[in-house]
C-alpha positions as a Python dict, from the first residue, in 0.01 Angstrom:
ca = {
    (1, 'M'): (0, 0, 0),
    (2, 'E'): (-365, -84, -63),
    (3, 'A'): (-287, -203, -416),
    (4, 'F'): (-28, -443, -280),
    (5, 'I'): (-277, -587, -33),
    (6, 'T'): (-538, -648, -304),
    (7, 'L'): (-281, -816, -531),
    (8, 'A'): (-132, -1035, -260),
    (9, 'I'): (-193, -1407, -305),
    (10, 'G'): (-335, -1577, -1),
    (11, 'V'): (-323, -1937, 112),
    (12, 'W'): (-676, -2009, -9),
    (13, 'Q'): (-599, -1885, -360),
    (14, 'I'): (-298, -2116, -377),
    (15, 'V'): (-508, -2410, -254),
    (16, 'V'): (-774, -2341, -518),
    (17, 'V'): (-514, -2322, -797),
    (18, 'V'): (-351, -2648, -686),
    (19, 'L'): (-688, -2824, -674),
    (20, 'L'): (-779, -2696, -1020),
    (21, 'V'): (-448, -2820, -1160),
    (22, 'L'): (-505, -3161, -1001),
    (23, 'L'): (-855, -3180, -1145),
    (24, 'L'): (-749, -3074, -1493),
    (25, 'F'): (-434, -3282, -1533),
    (26, 'G'): (-457, -3557, -1273),
    (27, 'G'): (-192, -3664, -1026),
    (28, 'R'): (6, -3880, -1270),
    (29, 'K'): (44, -3615, -1537),
    (30, 'I'): (183, -3339, -1312),
    (31, 'P'): (539, -3482, -1277),
    (32, 'E'): (561, -3508, -1657),
    (33, 'L'): (446, -3149, -1693),
    (34, 'M'): (697, -3025, -1437),
    (35, 'R'): (976, -3225, -1603),
    (36, 'G'): (887, -3059, -1934),
    (37, 'V'): (889, -2716, -1773),
    (38, 'G'): (1230, -2787, -1619),
    (39, 'Q'): (1376, -2903, -1950),
    (40, 'G'): (1234, -2595, -2123),
    (41, 'M'): (1392, -2366, -1865),
    (42, 'K'): (1723, -2551, -1899),
    (43, 'E'): (1720, -2511, -2279),
    (44, 'F'): (1627, -2145, -2248),
    (45, 'K'): (1917, -2077, -2010),
    (46, 'K'): (2154, -2266, -2239),
    (47, 'A'): (2035, -2070, -2543),
    (48, 'T'): (2075, -1736, -2367),
    (49, 'A'): (2423, -1836, -2246),
    (50, 'D'): (2520, -1938, -2599),
    (51, 'D'): (2384, -1610, -2731),
    (52, 'D'): (2600, -1415, -2487),
    (53, 'D'): (2908, -1609, -2602),
    (54, 'D'): (2832, -1524, -2967),
    (55, 'D'): (2837, -1151, -2892),
    (56, 'E'): (3207, -1154, -2811),
    (57, 'V'): (3419, -1046, -3106),
    (58, 'I'): (3790, -1117, -3117),
    (59, 'V'): (3982, -875, -3336),
    (60, 'D'): (4334, -952, -3444),
    (61, 'D'): (4475, -616, -3547),
    (62, 'T'): (4845, -694, -3514),
    (63, 'E'): (4906, -651, -3887),
    (64, 'D'): (4716, -321, -3896),
    (65, 'S'): (4916, -182, -3604),
    (66, 'K'): (5244, -288, -3769),
    (67, 'K'): (5148, -112, -4093),
    (68, 'I'): (5062, 207, -3908),
    (69, 'K'): (5390, 200, -3711),
    (70, 'D'): (5592, 149, -4030),
    (71, 'G'): (5408, 432, -4204),
    (72, 'K'): (5237, 198, -4448),
    (73, 'K'): (4865, 185, -4481),
}
């Protein structure tokens, strides 16, 4: 429980991080950065979805089953 308390992020830490981001990138650059992050996440999700679709294998074994039934192999 103590480890969780020490790792918890407080309001002041969030405020400091936001201020640092504003100082480093400026107010005008942040929407562009967030748009880029959003597009990157969208492409990543699309790529992982496409990868899942590629894993499916369709096997047409109708001819093999006919040969086995007829005694031919």
